[in-house]
C-alpha positions in Angstrom: -40.6 -20.3 85.3 -39.5 -23.6 83.9 -35.7 -24.0 83.8 -34.2 -26.3 81.2 -31.9 -28.9 82.7 -28.9 -30.3 81.0 -30.0 -32.7 78.3 -29.7 -36.3 79.3 -28.3 -38.0 76.2 -29.1 -41.5 77.6 -32.1 -42.1 79.8 -31.7 -45.3 81.6 -35.1 -46.7 82.7 -35.6 -49.3 85.4 -38.9 -51.3 85.3 -40.1 -52.7 88.6 -43.3 -53.0 90.6 -43.9 -50.7 93.6 -42.8 -53.4 96.1 -39.5 -53.9 94.4 -38.8 -50.1 94.0 -39.6 -49.6 97.7 -37.3 -52.5 98.8 -34.5 -51.1 96.7 -35.0 -47.5 98.1 -35.0 -48.8 101.7 -31.8 -50.8 101.2 -30.2 -47.7 99.8 -31.3 -45.6 102.8 -30.1 -48.2 105.3 -26.7 -48.3 103.5 -27.1 -52.0 102.4 -27.0 -51.0 98.7 -25.4 -48.2 96.8 -27.0 -47.5 93.4 -24.6 -47.6 90.5 -23.8 -44.3 88.7 -24.5 -46.3 85.5 -27.9 -47.5 86.8 -31.3 -46.3 85.9 -32.1 -42.5 86.1 -35.8 -43.2 86.2 -37.9 -46.1 87.7 -41.3 -46.9 86.2 -43.9 -49.6 86.9 -44.3 -50.8 83.4 -43.1 -50.3 79.8 -46.6 -48.9 79.1 -45.9 -46.1 81.6 -42.7 -45.3 79.8 -44.4 -45.2 76.4 -47.1 -42.9 77.7 -44.5 -40.5 79.1 -42.7 -40.3 75.8 -45.7 -39.9 73.5 -45.5 -37.1 70.9 -47.6 -34.5 72.7 -45.4 -34.7 75.8 -42.2 -34.4 73.7 -43.7 -31.4 71.9 -44.5 -29.8 75.3 -41.0 -30.3 76.5 -39.6 -28.9 73.3 -41.7 -25.7 73.7 -40.4 -25.3 77.3 -36.8 -25.7 76.1 -37.2 -23.3 73.1 -39.4 -20.6 74.7 -38.8 -20.9 78.4 -42.2 -19.6 79.5 -42.4 -17.7 82.8 -45.9 -18.7 83.7 -48.3 -21.6 83.2 -50.7 -19.2 81.5 -48.0 -18.4 78.9 -47.3 -22.0 78.3 -51.0 -22.6 77.9 -51.1 -19.9 75.3 -48.0 -21.2 73.5 -49.4 -24.8 73.3 -53.1 -24.0 72.8 -53.9 -26.4 75.7 -55.7 -25.7 79.0 -53.4 -25.6 82.0 -55.3 -28.5 83.6 -54.5 -30.6 80.5 -50.7 -30.4 80.9 -50.1 -29.7 84.6 -50.2 -33.5 85.5 -47.8 -34.1 82.6 -45.4 -31.4 83.8 -45.4 -32.8 87.3 -44.6 -36.3 86.0 -41.9 -35.1 83.6 -40.3 -33.0 86.3 -40.1 -36.2 88.4 -38.2 -37.8 85.5 -35.7 -34.9 85.5 -36.9 -33.5 82.2 -37.1 -30.0 83.6 -37.2 -28.2 86.9 -39.7 -25.9 88.5 -38.7 -22.5 89.7 -41.0 -21.2 92.4 -41.0 -17.4 92.7 -41.8 -15.7 96.0 -45.3 -14.4 95.6 -48.9 -15.5 95.0 -48.6 -17.0 91.5 -47.1 -20.4 90.8 -45.0 -20.6 87.7 -43.5 -23.6 86.0 
């Protein structure tokens, strides 16, 4: 099941290359740096990555998840008319951005 998360009214995006992001994370882990509460919610490698994540198809997919709360990936595939393989990578990426969260049931089937 995909669980909607509280809507972020302002998404603050940081742009940095991998080396810079890693250095920042390591400083935070060592206690040398404390990220600001007003700092970026999401870090990306480029503005192109950000534009790709927010394209119309991805926003529509998230809207369907918010409106219909499908229990299984098969149900989401039916609702969107897209194959699971076509949106699974998108869902993993968007979950990393905090757009929604995965709920893993106990059992054999994986659900969003």
